[in-house]
N, CA, C and O atoms as a CHARMM CRD file, in Angstrom:
* protein
*
  356
    1    1 MET  N      0.82600  -1.19400   0.00000 PROA 1      0.00000
    2    1 MET  CA     0.00000   0.00000   0.00000 PROA 1      0.00000
    3    1 MET  C      0.87300   1.26200   0.00000 PROA 1      0.00000
    4    1 MET  O      0.52700   2.26300  -0.62700 PROA 1      0.00000
    5    2 LYS  N      2.00500   1.20400   0.70800 PROA 2      0.00000
    6    2 LYS  CA     2.90100   2.36600   0.76100 PROA 2      0.00000
    7    2 LYS  C      3.46300   2.69300  -0.61800 PROA 2      0.00000
    8    2 LYS  O      3.64400   3.86000  -0.96200 PROA 2      0.00000
    9    3 VAL  N      3.73600   1.65500  -1.40100 PROA 3      0.00000
   10    3 VAL  CA     4.29100   1.87700  -2.73500 PROA 3      0.00000
   11    3 VAL  C      3.27400   2.60200  -3.61100 PROA 3      0.00000
   12    3 VAL  O      3.62600   3.52600  -4.34500 PROA 3      0.00000
   13    4 LYS  N      2.02900   2.18600  -3.53400 PROA 4      0.00000
   14    4 LYS  CA     0.99000   2.83300  -4.33600 PROA 4      0.00000
   15    4 LYS  C      0.80400   4.29000  -3.91900 PROA 4      0.00000
   16    4 LYS  O      0.58900   5.15600  -4.76800 PROA 4      0.00000
   17    5 GLN  N      0.88500   4.56400  -2.62700 PROA 5      0.00000
   18    5 GLN  CA     0.76500   5.94300  -2.15500 PROA 5      0.00000
   19    5 GLN  C      1.94100   6.77800  -2.63700 PROA 5      0.00000
   20    5 GLN  O      1.76300   7.92800  -3.03900 PROA 5      0.00000
   21    6 SER  N      3.13500   6.21100  -2.60100 PROA 6      0.00000
   22    6 SER  CA     4.32100   6.93600  -3.06000 PROA 6      0.00000
   23    6 SER  C      4.22700   7.25200  -4.54600 PROA 6      0.00000
   24    6 SER  O      4.57400   8.35100  -4.97900 PROA 6      0.00000
   25    7 ILE  N      3.76100   6.29400  -5.31500 PROA 7      0.00000
   26    7 ILE  CA     3.62000   6.51500  -6.75600 PROA 7      0.00000
   27    7 ILE  C      2.56600   7.57500  -7.02800 PROA 7      0.00000
   28    7 ILE  O      2.74800   8.42300  -7.90200 PROA 7      0.00000
   29    8 LEU  N      1.47500   7.53600  -6.29300 PROA 8      0.00000
   30    8 LEU  CA     0.42300   8.54000  -6.46200 PROA 8      0.00000
   31    8 LEU  C      0.94600   9.93800  -6.14000 PROA 8      0.00000
   32    8 LEU  O      0.65300  10.89100  -6.86200 PROA 8      0.00000
   33    9 VAL  N      1.71200  10.06200  -5.06900 PROA 9      0.00000
   34    9 VAL  CA     2.29300  11.35800  -4.70300 PROA 9      0.00000
   35    9 VAL  C      3.25300  11.82800  -5.79100 PROA 9      0.00000
   36    9 VAL  O      3.27600  13.01200  -6.12900 PROA 9      0.00000
   37   10 LEU  N      4.03500  10.91900  -6.33500 PROA 10     0.00000
   38   10 LEU  CA     4.97000  11.27100  -7.40200 PROA 10     0.00000
   39   10 LEU  C      4.23400  11.76300  -8.64800 PROA 10     0.00000
   40   10 LEU  O      4.61500  12.77500  -9.23700 PROA 10     0.00000
   41   11 VAL  N      3.19900  11.05900  -9.04200 PROA 11     0.00000
   42   11 VAL  CA     2.43600  11.45100 -10.23400 PROA 11     0.00000
   43   11 VAL  C      1.76800  12.80600 -10.02800 PROA 11     0.00000
   44   11 VAL  O      1.80500  13.65700 -10.91600 PROA 11     0.00000
   45   12 VAL  N      1.16100  13.00900  -8.86900 PROA 12     0.00000
   46   12 VAL  CA     0.51100  14.29200  -8.58300 PROA 12     0.00000
   47   12 VAL  C      1.55100  15.41100  -8.55300 PROA 12     0.00000
   48   12 VAL  O      1.29300  16.50800  -9.04700 PROA 12     0.00000
   49   13 GLY  N      2.71300  15.14300  -7.98200 PROA 13     0.00000
   50   13 GLY  CA     3.77900  16.14400  -7.94900 PROA 13     0.00000
   51   13 GLY  C      4.26400  16.51700  -9.33700 PROA 13     0.00000
   52   13 GLY  O      4.53000  17.68700  -9.61300 PROA 13     0.00000
   53   14 LEU  N      4.38000  15.52600 -10.21200 PROA 14     0.00000
   54   14 LEU  CA     4.80700  15.81200 -11.58200 PROA 14     0.00000
   55   14 LEU  C      3.75100  16.59400 -12.34700 PROA 14     0.00000
   56   14 LEU  O      4.08000  17.48200 -13.13400 PROA 14     0.00000
   57   15 LEU  N      2.49700  16.27300 -12.12200 PROA 15     0.00000
   58   15 LEU  CA     1.42700  16.99000 -12.80900 PROA 15     0.00000
   59   15 LEU  C      1.24300  18.40600 -12.26700 PROA 15     0.00000
   60   15 LEU  O      0.72700  19.27300 -12.97200 PROA 15     0.00000
   61   16 ALA  N      1.65600  18.64500 -11.03400 PROA 16     0.00000
   62   16 ALA  CA     1.49500  19.96000 -10.42900 PROA 16     0.00000
   63   16 ALA  C      2.50100  20.97400 -10.96600 PROA 16     0.00000
   64   16 ALA  O      2.36000  22.17100 -10.71300 PROA 16     0.00000
   65   17 THR  N      3.50000  20.52300 -11.69300 PROA 17     0.00000
   66   17 THR  CA     4.52900  21.42400 -12.21500 PROA 17     0.00000
   67   17 THR  C      4.19700  21.95100 -13.60400 PROA 17     0.00000
   68   17 THR  O      5.09400  22.37000 -14.33500 PROA 17     0.00000
   69   18 THR  N      2.93700  21.93600 -13.97400 PROA 18     0.00000
   70   18 THR  CA     2.56900  22.36900 -15.32400 PROA 18     0.00000
   71   18 THR  C      2.83400  23.84500 -15.56800 PROA 18     0.00000
   72   18 THR  O      2.92100  24.25300 -16.72700 PROA 18     0.00000
   73   19 GLY  N      2.96300  24.65200 -14.55000 PROA 19     0.00000
   74   19 GLY  CA     3.23300  26.07400 -14.72100 PROA 19     0.00000
   75   19 GLY  C      4.68700  26.38000 -15.00700 PROA 19     0.00000
   76   19 GLY  O      5.04600  27.54700 -15.16700 PROA 19     0.00000
   77   20 LEU  N      5.53000  25.37200 -15.07500 PROA 20     0.00000
   78   20 LEU  CA     6.96300  25.57200 -15.25400 PROA 20     0.00000
   79   20 LEU  C      7.43100  25.31300 -16.68000 PROA 20     0.00000
   80   20 LEU  O      8.56600  24.88000 -16.88300 PROA 20     0.00000
   81   21 TYR  N      6.59600  25.56500 -17.65500 PROA 21     0.00000
   82   21 TYR  CA     6.95900  25.24600 -19.02600 PROA 21     0.00000
   83   21 TYR  C      7.73300  26.38400 -19.68800 PROA 21     0.00000
   84   21 TYR  O      8.83500  26.69400 -19.23500 PROA 21     0.00000
   85   22 ALA  N      7.23300  26.99700 -20.69400 PROA 22     0.00000
   86   22 ALA  CA     7.99700  27.96800 -21.47500 PROA 22     0.00000
   87   22 ALA  C      7.77600  29.39500 -20.98000 PROA 22     0.00000
   88   22 ALA  O      6.69000  29.75400 -20.52400 PROA 22     0.00000
   89   23 CYS  N      8.84200  30.20300 -21.08200 PROA 23     0.00000
   90   23 CYS  CA     8.73000  31.62200 -20.76200 PROA 23     0.00000
   91   23 CYS  C      8.09100  32.33800 -21.96200 PROA 23     0.00000
   92   23 CYS  O      8.00100  31.74900 -23.04000 PROA 23     0.00000
   93   24 PRO  N      7.65100  33.58100 -21.80300 PROA 24     0.00000
   94   24 PRO  CA     6.96800  34.28500 -22.90500 PROA 24     0.00000
   95   24 PRO  C      7.81400  34.44100 -24.17200 PROA 24     0.00000
   96   24 PRO  O      7.28200  34.35100 -25.27800 PROA 24     0.00000
   97   25 VAL  N      9.11300  34.67000 -24.02700 PROA 25     0.00000
   98   25 VAL  CA     9.96500  34.84100 -25.21200 PROA 25     0.00000
   99   25 VAL  C     10.07900  33.52600 -25.97500 PROA 25     0.00000
  100   25 VAL  O      9.95500  33.49600 -27.20000 PROA 25     0.00000
  101   26 CYS  N     10.31600  32.44200 -25.24400 PROA 26     0.00000
  102   26 CYS  CA    10.42000  31.13200 -25.89900 PROA 26     0.00000
  103   26 CYS  C      9.08400  30.72400 -26.50100 PROA 26     0.00000
  104   26 CYS  O      9.03700  30.12500 -27.57500 PROA 26     0.00000
  105   27 GLU  N      8.01400  31.04600 -25.81800 PROA 27     0.00000
  106   27 GLU  CA     6.68600  30.70100 -26.32400 PROA 27     0.00000
  107   27 GLU  C      6.41000  31.40400 -27.65100 PROA 27     0.00000
  108   27 GLU  O      5.81600  30.81400 -28.55300 PROA 27     0.00000
  109   28 ARG  N      6.83000  32.63400 -27.77100 PROA 28     0.00000
  110   28 ARG  CA     6.61200  33.40000 -28.99600 PROA 28     0.00000
  111   28 ARG  C      7.43500  32.83700 -30.15900 PROA 28     0.00000
  112   28 ARG  O      6.99400  32.89700 -31.30700 PROA 28     0.00000
  113   29 ASN  N      8.62200  32.29100 -29.87900 PROA 29     0.00000
  114   29 ASN  CA     9.51500  31.80600 -30.93200 PROA 29     0.00000
  115   29 ASN  C      9.27600  30.35200 -31.32900 PROA 29     0.00000
  116   29 ASN  O      9.88200  29.88000 -32.29100 PROA 29     0.00000
  117   30 GLN  N      8.43300  29.64900 -30.63700 PROA 30     0.00000
  118   30 GLN  CA     8.19400  28.23800 -30.92400 PROA 30     0.00000
  119   30 GLN  C      7.17500  28.05700 -32.04000 PROA 30     0.00000
  120   30 GLN  O      6.33900  28.93100 -32.27100 PROA 30     0.00000
  121   31 PRO  N      7.24300  26.90800 -32.74200 PROA 31     0.00000
  122   31 PRO  CA     6.20000  26.60100 -33.71900 PROA 31     0.00000
  123   31 PRO  C      4.87400  26.33100 -33.01400 PROA 31     0.00000
  124   31 PRO  O      4.84200  26.10300 -31.80400 PROA 31     0.00000
  125   32 LYS  N      3.80000  26.35800 -33.76200 PROA 32     0.00000
  126   32 LYS  CA     2.45300  26.25500 -33.19700 PROA 32     0.00000
  127   32 LYS  C      2.26900  24.99700 -32.34600 PROA 32     0.00000
  128   32 LYS  O      1.62500  25.05100 -31.29900 PROA 32     0.00000
  129   33 LEU  N      2.81900  23.88700 -32.77700 PROA 33     0.00000
  130   33 LEU  CA     2.65000  22.61600 -32.07800 PROA 33     0.00000
  131   33 LEU  C      3.27800  22.62600 -30.68700 PROA 33     0.00000
  132   33 LEU  O      2.72800  22.02900 -29.76200 PROA 33     0.00000
  133   34 LEU  N      4.41900  23.29400 -30.52500 PROA 34     0.00000
  134   34 LEU  CA     5.14600  23.27700 -29.25400 PROA 34     0.00000
  135   34 LEU  C      5.00600  24.57100 -28.45900 PROA 34     0.00000
  136   34 LEU  O      5.69000  24.74700 -27.45100 PROA 34     0.00000
  137   35 LYS  N      4.16100  25.45000 -28.88000 PROA 35     0.00000
  138   35 LYS  CA     4.01800  26.75400 -28.22900 PROA 35     0.00000
  139   35 LYS  C      3.60300  26.58200 -26.77000 PROA 35     0.00000
  140   35 LYS  O      2.58600  25.95500 -26.47400 PROA 35     0.00000
  141   36 GLY  N      4.39900  27.14600 -25.86300 PROA 36     0.00000
  142   36 GLY  CA     4.09200  27.09100 -24.44100 PROA 36     0.00000
  143   36 GLY  C      4.55500  25.83200 -23.74200 PROA 36     0.00000
  144   36 GLY  O      4.29400  25.66000 -22.55200 PROA 36     0.00000
  145   37 VAL  N      5.24100  24.94200 -24.45800 PROA 37     0.00000
  146   37 VAL  CA     5.63700  23.67200 -23.86100 PROA 37     0.00000
  147   37 VAL  C      7.13800  23.58900 -23.60900 PROA 37     0.00000
  148   37 VAL  O      7.55400  23.06600 -22.57500 PROA 37     0.00000
  149   38 VAL  N      7.95800  24.08800 -24.52300 PROA 38     0.00000
  150   38 VAL  CA     9.40700  23.91400 -24.41400 PROA 38     0.00000
  151   38 VAL  C     10.13200  25.25700 -24.45100 PROA 38     0.00000
  152   38 VAL  O      9.59400  26.26500 -24.91100 PROA 38     0.00000
  153   39 HSD  N     11.37000  25.24200 -23.95300 PROA 39     0.00000
  154   39 HSD  CA    12.25000  26.41200 -24.00200 PROA 39     0.00000
  155   39 HSD  C     13.20700  26.27600 -25.17400 PROA 39     0.00000
  156   39 HSD  O     13.37900  25.18500 -25.71800 PROA 39     0.00000
  157   40 GLY  N     13.82100  27.36400 -25.55800 PROA 40     0.00000
  158   40 GLY  CA    14.88000  27.34300 -26.55100 PROA 40     0.00000
  159   40 GLY  C     14.37900  27.31400 -27.98000 PROA 40     0.00000
  160   40 GLY  O     13.20900  27.56800 -28.26700 PROA 40     0.00000
  161   41 ALA  N     15.31700  26.99400 -28.87300 PROA 41     0.00000
  162   41 ALA  CA    14.99900  26.96200 -30.30200 PROA 41     0.00000
  163   41 ALA  C     14.09200  25.78200 -30.61400 PROA 41     0.00000
  164   41 ALA  O     14.17800  24.72800 -29.98400 PROA 41     0.00000
  165   42 GLY  N     13.24400  25.97300 -31.57300 PROA 42     0.00000
  166   42 GLY  CA    12.33400  24.91300 -31.98800 PROA 42     0.00000
  167   42 GLY  C     13.01700  23.91300 -32.90000 PROA 42     0.00000
  168   42 GLY  O     14.20500  24.04400 -33.19300 PROA 42     0.00000
  169   43 PRO  N     12.27600  22.91900 -33.34700 PROA 43     0.00000
  170   43 PRO  CA    12.83200  21.91200 -34.25100 PROA 43     0.00000
  171   43 PRO  C     13.28300  22.53800 -35.56800 PROA 43     0.00000
  172   43 PRO  O     12.66700  23.48000 -36.06600 PROA 43     0.00000
  173   44 ASP  N     14.37200  21.99900 -36.12500 PROA 44     0.00000
  174   44 ASP  CA    14.90900  22.51400 -37.38200 PROA 44     0.00000
  175   44 ASP  C     14.24800  21.89100 -38.60000 PROA 44     0.00000
  176   44 ASP  O     14.15000  22.53200 -39.64600 PROA 44     0.00000
  177   45 SER  N     13.79100  20.64500 -38.47700 PROA 45     0.00000
  178   45 SER  CA    13.17300  19.97300 -39.62400 PROA 45     0.00000
  179   45 SER  C     12.08900  19.02200 -39.13300 PROA 45     0.00000
  180   45 SER  O     11.86200  18.88300 -37.93100 PROA 45     0.00000
  181   46 GLN  N     11.42500  18.37200 -40.08200 PROA 46     0.00000
  182   46 GLN  CA    10.37700  17.40900 -39.73200 PROA 46     0.00000
  183   46 GLN  C     10.95800  16.16600 -39.06000 PROA 46     0.00000
  184   46 GLN  O     10.25500  15.48000 -38.31800 PROA 46     0.00000
  185   47 TRP  N     12.23300  15.86900 -39.31200 PROA 47     0.00000
  186   47 TRP  CA    12.87400  14.72100 -38.67200 PROA 47     0.00000
  187   47 TRP  C     12.94400  14.90700 -37.16600 PROA 47     0.00000
  188   47 TRP  O     12.89000  13.93200 -36.41700 PROA 47     0.00000
  189   48 ASP  N     13.06300  16.13900 -36.71900 PROA 48     0.00000
  190   48 ASP  CA    13.12400  16.39300 -35.27900 PROA 48     0.00000
  191   48 ASP  C     11.83900  15.95800 -34.58800 PROA 48     0.00000
  192   48 ASP  O     11.88200  15.43000 -33.47700 PROA 48     0.00000
  193   49 TYR  N     10.70200  16.17300 -35.23300 PROA 49     0.00000
  194   49 TYR  CA     9.42600  15.73500 -34.65400 PROA 49     0.00000
  195   49 TYR  C      9.37300  14.21300 -34.55900 PROA 49     0.00000
  196   49 TYR  O      8.88900  13.66700 -33.56800 PROA 49     0.00000
  197   50 LEU  N      9.86700  13.53100 -35.58500 PROA 50     0.00000
  198   50 LEU  CA     9.88300  12.06900 -35.57200 PROA 50     0.00000
  199   50 LEU  C     10.78100  11.54500 -34.45200 PROA 50     0.00000
  200   50 LEU  O     10.40300  10.62200 -33.73100 PROA 50     0.00000
  201   51 ILE  N     11.95100  12.12700 -34.30900 PROA 51     0.00000
  202   51 ILE  CA    12.88100  11.70600 -33.25800 PROA 51     0.00000
  203   51 ILE  C     12.27300  11.94700 -31.88300 PROA 51     0.00000
  204   51 ILE  O     12.34200  11.07800 -31.01300 PROA 51     0.00000
  205   52 ILE  N     11.68600  13.10500 -31.68300 PROA 52     0.00000
  206   52 ILE  CA    11.06200  13.42300 -30.39500 PROA 52     0.00000
  207   52 ILE  C      9.91000  12.46700 -30.10700 PROA 52     0.00000
  208   52 ILE  O      9.73600  12.02800 -28.97000 PROA 52     0.00000
  209   53 GLY  N      9.12700  12.14300 -31.12300 PROA 53     0.00000
  210   53 GLY  CA     8.01700  11.21100 -30.94400 PROA 53     0.00000
  211   53 GLY  C      8.48600   9.82300 -30.54000 PROA 53     0.00000
  212   53 GLY  O      7.91800   9.21200 -29.63500 PROA 53     0.00000
  213   54 ILE  N      9.52000   9.32300 -31.20500 PROA 54     0.00000
  214   54 ILE  CA    10.05100   7.99900 -30.87400 PROA 54     0.00000
  215   54 ILE  C     10.62600   7.98000 -29.46400 PROA 54     0.00000
  216   54 ILE  O     10.39100   7.03600 -28.71000 PROA 54     0.00000
  217   55 VAL  N     11.36800   9.00600 -29.10700 PROA 55     0.00000
  218   55 VAL  CA    11.93600   9.07600 -27.75900 PROA 55     0.00000
  219   55 VAL  C     10.83300   9.18500 -26.71100 PROA 55     0.00000
  220   55 VAL  O     10.93900   8.58100 -25.64300 PROA 55     0.00000
  221   56 ALA  N      9.78900   9.93600 -26.99300 PROA 56     0.00000
  222   56 ALA  CA     8.67200  10.05600 -26.04600 PROA 56     0.00000
  223   56 ALA  C      7.99100   8.71000 -25.83400 PROA 56     0.00000
  224   56 ALA  O      7.62700   8.37100 -24.70800 PROA 56     0.00000
  225   57 ILE  N      7.81300   7.94100 -26.90500 PROA 57     0.00000
  226   57 ILE  CA     7.21600   6.60900 -26.77700 PROA 57     0.00000
  227   57 ILE  C      8.10300   5.70400 -25.93000 PROA 57     0.00000
  228   57 ILE  O      7.60000   4.97000 -25.07900 PROA 57     0.00000
  229   58 ILE  N      9.40300   5.74700 -26.14900 PROA 58     0.00000
  230   58 ILE  CA    10.33100   4.93500 -25.35800 PROA 58     0.00000
  231   58 ILE  C     10.26600   5.32000 -23.88700 PROA 58     0.00000
  232   58 ILE  O     10.25600   4.44700 -23.01900 PROA 58     0.00000
  233   59 VAL  N     10.22300   6.61000 -23.59900 PROA 59     0.00000
  234   59 VAL  CA    10.16200   7.07300 -22.20800 PROA 59     0.00000
  235   59 VAL  C      8.86700   6.62600 -21.53900 PROA 59     0.00000
  236   59 VAL  O      8.88900   6.16200 -20.39900 PROA 59     0.00000
  237   60 VAL  N      7.74500   6.76100 -22.23200 PROA 60     0.00000
  238   60 VAL  CA     6.45600   6.36500 -21.65000 PROA 60     0.00000
  239   60 VAL  C      6.42500   4.85900 -21.39600 PROA 60     0.00000
  240   60 VAL  O      5.96200   4.42200 -20.34300 PROA 60     0.00000
  241   61 LEU  N      6.91100   4.06300 -22.34700 PROA 61     0.00000
  242   61 LEU  CA     6.95200   2.61600 -22.14000 PROA 61     0.00000
  243   61 LEU  C      7.87100   2.23300 -20.98400 PROA 61     0.00000
  244   61 LEU  O      7.53600   1.35700 -20.18700 PROA 61     0.00000
  245   62 THR  N      9.02200   2.88500 -20.89200 PROA 62     0.00000
  246   62 THR  CA     9.94100   2.61600 -19.79500 PROA 62     0.00000
  247   62 THR  C      9.31400   2.95600 -18.45500 PROA 62     0.00000
  248   62 THR  O      9.43300   2.18400 -17.50300 PROA 62     0.00000
  249   63 LEU  N      8.65500   4.08800 -18.36800 PROA 63     0.00000
  250   63 LEU  CA     7.98300   4.47500 -17.12900 PROA 63     0.00000
  251   63 LEU  C      6.87900   3.48300 -16.77500 PROA 63     0.00000
  252   63 LEU  O      6.75900   3.07100 -15.62100 PROA 63     0.00000
  253   64 PHE  N      6.07200   3.10000 -17.76600 PROA 64     0.00000
  254   64 PHE  CA     4.97500   2.15800 -17.52700 PROA 64     0.00000
  255   64 PHE  C      5.49100   0.83500 -16.97000 PROA 64     0.00000
  256   64 PHE  O      5.00000   0.36000 -15.94500 PROA 64     0.00000
  257   65 PHE  N      6.48200   0.23500 -17.64000 PROA 65     0.00000
  258   65 PHE  CA     6.97500  -1.06200 -17.19100 PROA 65     0.00000
  259   65 PHE  C      7.74800  -0.95800 -15.88300 PROA 65     0.00000
  260   65 PHE  O      7.71400  -1.89600 -15.08600 PROA 65     0.00000
  261   66 SER  N      8.43500   0.13800 -15.63700 PROA 66     0.00000
  262   66 SER  CA     9.12700   0.32100 -14.35600 PROA 66     0.00000
  263   66 SER  C      8.13800   0.34900 -13.20500 PROA 66     0.00000
  264   66 SER  O      8.34300  -0.31700 -12.19000 PROA 66     0.00000
  265   67 VAL  N      7.07500   1.11000 -13.35700 PROA 67     0.00000
  266   67 VAL  CA     6.06000   1.19100 -12.30300 PROA 67     0.00000
  267   67 VAL  C      5.33600  -0.14100 -12.16400 PROA 67     0.00000
  268   67 VAL  O      5.08400  -0.59900 -11.05000 PROA 67     0.00000
  269   68 LYS  N      5.00400  -0.75900 -13.28200 PROA 68     0.00000
  270   68 LYS  CA     4.29300  -2.04600 -13.25100 PROA 68     0.00000
  271   68 LYS  C      5.10100  -3.09400 -12.50300 PROA 68     0.00000
  272   68 LYS  O      4.55800  -3.78300 -11.63900 PROA 68     0.00000
  273   69 TRP  N      6.37500  -3.23200 -12.81200 PROA 69     0.00000
  274   69 TRP  CA     7.18600  -4.26800 -12.18300 PROA 69     0.00000
  275   69 TRP  C      7.64900  -3.86700 -10.79300 PROA 69     0.00000
  276   69 TRP  O      8.06000  -4.72600 -10.01400 PROA 69     0.00000
  277   70 LEU  N      7.59300  -2.59900 -10.46800 PROA 70     0.00000
  278   70 LEU  CA     7.88400  -2.17800  -9.10400 PROA 70     0.00000
  279   70 LEU  C      6.72200  -2.52900  -8.18500 PROA 70     0.00000
  280   70 LEU  O      6.92800  -2.97700  -7.05700 PROA 70     0.00000
  281   71 ILE  N      5.50800  -2.32600  -8.66600 PROA 71     0.00000
  282   71 ILE  CA     4.32300  -2.61400  -7.86400 PROA 71     0.00000
  283   71 ILE  C      4.10200  -4.11700  -7.73100 PROA 71     0.00000
  284   71 ILE  O      3.82600  -4.60900  -6.63600 PROA 71     0.00000
  285   72 LYS  N      4.22100  -4.84800  -8.83500 PROA 72     0.00000
  286   72 LYS  CA     3.93700  -6.28000  -8.80400 PROA 72     0.00000
  287   72 LYS  C      5.01100  -7.04500  -9.57700 PROA 72     0.00000
  288   72 LYS  O      4.83100  -7.34200 -10.75800 PROA 72     0.00000
  289   73 PRO  N      6.13100  -7.36500  -8.91400 PROA 73     0.00000
  290   73 PRO  CA     7.16200  -8.14500  -9.59500 PROA 73     0.00000
  291   73 PRO  C      6.66800  -9.57100  -9.83700 PROA 73     0.00000
  292   73 PRO  O      5.84200 -10.07700  -9.07700 PROA 73     0.00000
  293   74 GLY  N      7.15900 -10.20800 -10.87000 PROA 74     0.00000
  294   74 GLY  CA     6.65100 -11.51500 -11.25100 PROA 74     0.00000
  295   74 GLY  C      7.49200 -12.69300 -10.78900 PROA 74     0.00000
  296   74 GLY  O      7.12700 -13.83600 -11.06600 PROA 74     0.00000
  297   75 GLU  N      8.60000 -12.46700 -10.09900 PROA 75     0.00000
  298   75 GLU  CA     9.46300 -13.56600  -9.68800 PROA 75     0.00000
  299   75 GLU  C      8.87300 -14.26600  -8.47500 PROA 75     0.00000
  300   75 GLU  O      8.65200 -13.64300  -7.43700 PROA 75     0.00000
  301   76 LYS  N      8.61900 -15.55700  -8.60700 PROA 76     0.00000
  302   76 LYS  CA     8.03300 -16.30700  -7.50600 PROA 76     0.00000
  303   76 LYS  C      8.90600 -17.48900  -7.07900 PROA 76     0.00000
  304   76 LYS  O      8.58100 -18.15700  -6.09800 PROA 76     0.00000
  305   77 GLN  N      9.99000 -17.76300  -7.77900 PROA 77     0.00000
  306   77 GLN  CA    10.84900 -18.89600  -7.43200 PROA 77     0.00000
  307   77 GLN  C     11.57200 -18.62900  -6.11700 PROA 77     0.00000
  308   77 GLN  O     11.95900 -17.50000  -5.81500 PROA 77     0.00000
  309   78 GLU  N     11.74300 -19.69200  -5.34800 PROA 78     0.00000
  310   78 GLU  CA    12.43200 -19.57200  -4.06000 PROA 78     0.00000
  311   78 GLU  C     13.93400 -19.36300  -4.23200 PROA 78     0.00000
  312   78 GLU  O     14.58100 -18.85000  -3.31900 PROA 78     0.00000
  313   79 ASN  N     14.50800 -19.74400  -5.37100 PROA 79     0.00000
  314   79 ASN  CA    15.94800 -19.58200  -5.57900 PROA 79     0.00000
  315   79 ASN  C     16.28600 -18.32000  -6.37200 PROA 79     0.00000
  316   79 ASN  O     17.40800 -18.18400  -6.86000 PROA 79     0.00000
  317   80 HSD  N     15.34200 -17.40400  -6.50600 PROA 80     0.00000
  318   80 HSD  CA    15.58700 -16.16100  -7.23700 PROA 80     0.00000
  319   80 HSD  C     16.57200 -15.29100  -6.45200 PROA 80     0.00000
  320   80 HSD  O     16.61000 -15.35100  -5.22300 PROA 80     0.00000
  321   81 ILE  N     17.35600 -14.49900  -7.14700 PROA 81     0.00000
  322   81 ILE  CA    18.40800 -13.68200  -6.52800 PROA 81     0.00000
  323   81 ILE  C     17.86300 -12.72100  -5.47900 PROA 81     0.00000
  324   81 ILE  O     18.56000 -12.40100  -4.51600 PROA 81     0.00000
  325   82 LYS  N     16.63900 -12.25900  -5.65000 PROA 82     0.00000
  326   82 LYS  CA    16.08500 -11.30800  -4.67900 PROA 82     0.00000
  327   82 LYS  C     15.85900 -11.96000  -3.32500 PROA 82     0.00000
  328   82 LYS  O     15.85500 -11.27400  -2.30300 PROA 82     0.00000
  329   83 ARG  N     15.67100 -13.28100  -3.30100 PROA 83     0.00000
  330   83 ARG  CA    15.44700 -13.98600  -2.03300 PROA 83     0.00000
  331   83 ARG  C     16.68400 -13.94600  -1.14600 PROA 83     0.00000
  332   83 ARG  O     16.55500 -13.91700   0.07800 PROA 83     0.00000
  333   84 THR  N     17.87900 -13.94400  -1.73000 PROA 84     0.00000
  334   84 THR  CA    19.08700 -13.88300  -0.90400 PROA 84     0.00000
  335   84 THR  C     19.17500 -12.54700  -0.18100 PROA 84     0.00000
  336   84 THR  O     19.61400 -12.48900   0.96800 PROA 84     0.00000
  337   85 VAL  N     18.76500 -11.48500  -0.84300 PROA 85     0.00000
  338   85 VAL  CA    18.78500 -10.16600  -0.20900 PROA 85     0.00000
  339   85 VAL  C     17.68800 -10.06500   0.83700 PROA 85     0.00000
  340   85 VAL  O     17.92500  -9.56300   1.93600 PROA 85     0.00000
  341   86 LEU  N     16.48600 -10.53800   0.51000 PROA 86     0.00000
  342   86 LEU  CA    15.36500 -10.44900   1.44300 PROA 86     0.00000
  343   86 LEU  C     15.55900 -11.34200   2.65800 PROA 86     0.00000
  344   86 LEU  O     15.14800 -10.97500   3.75800 PROA 86     0.00000
  345   87 ASN  N     16.17400 -12.50000   2.48600 PROA 87     0.00000
  346   87 ASN  CA    16.34700 -13.43600   3.59500 PROA 87     0.00000
  347   87 ASN  C     17.49700 -13.05700   4.51400 PROA 87     0.00000
  348   87 ASN  O     17.51900 -13.49900   5.66200 PROA 87     0.00000
  349   88 GLU  N     18.45100 -12.25600   4.05500 PROA 88     0.00000
  350   88 GLU  CA    19.58400 -11.85900   4.88700 PROA 88     0.00000
  351   88 GLU  C     19.20300 -10.83300   5.93900 PROA 88     0.00000
  352   88 GLU  O     19.84900 -10.76900   6.98400 PROA 88     0.00000
  353   89 SER  N     18.19700 -10.04600   5.70300 PROA 89     0.00000
  354   89 SER  CA    17.85400  -8.98300   6.65000 PROA 89     0.00000
  355   89 SER  C     16.85000  -9.41300   7.64800 PROA 89     0.00000
  356   89 SER  O     16.46200  -8.62500   8.51200 PROA 89     0.00000
């Protein structure tokens, strides 16, 4: 139960930072799609959008599986490596 509460607090904390995106100058210089979301120079070509999209998918999948396996790990064997750590303490 503590793990679920910690994850919930983390998610709420990350969502609460929505006001920390782009400053007015950066917002004005960004393309329409990214306006108000990022700082600095915008993408130089259409390939940049593809690269950002692929990286975003990888990050979301990594986060999903990390949280999933943190909450409910699937190892049930008695000789699994985690048992040596858990049994020593």
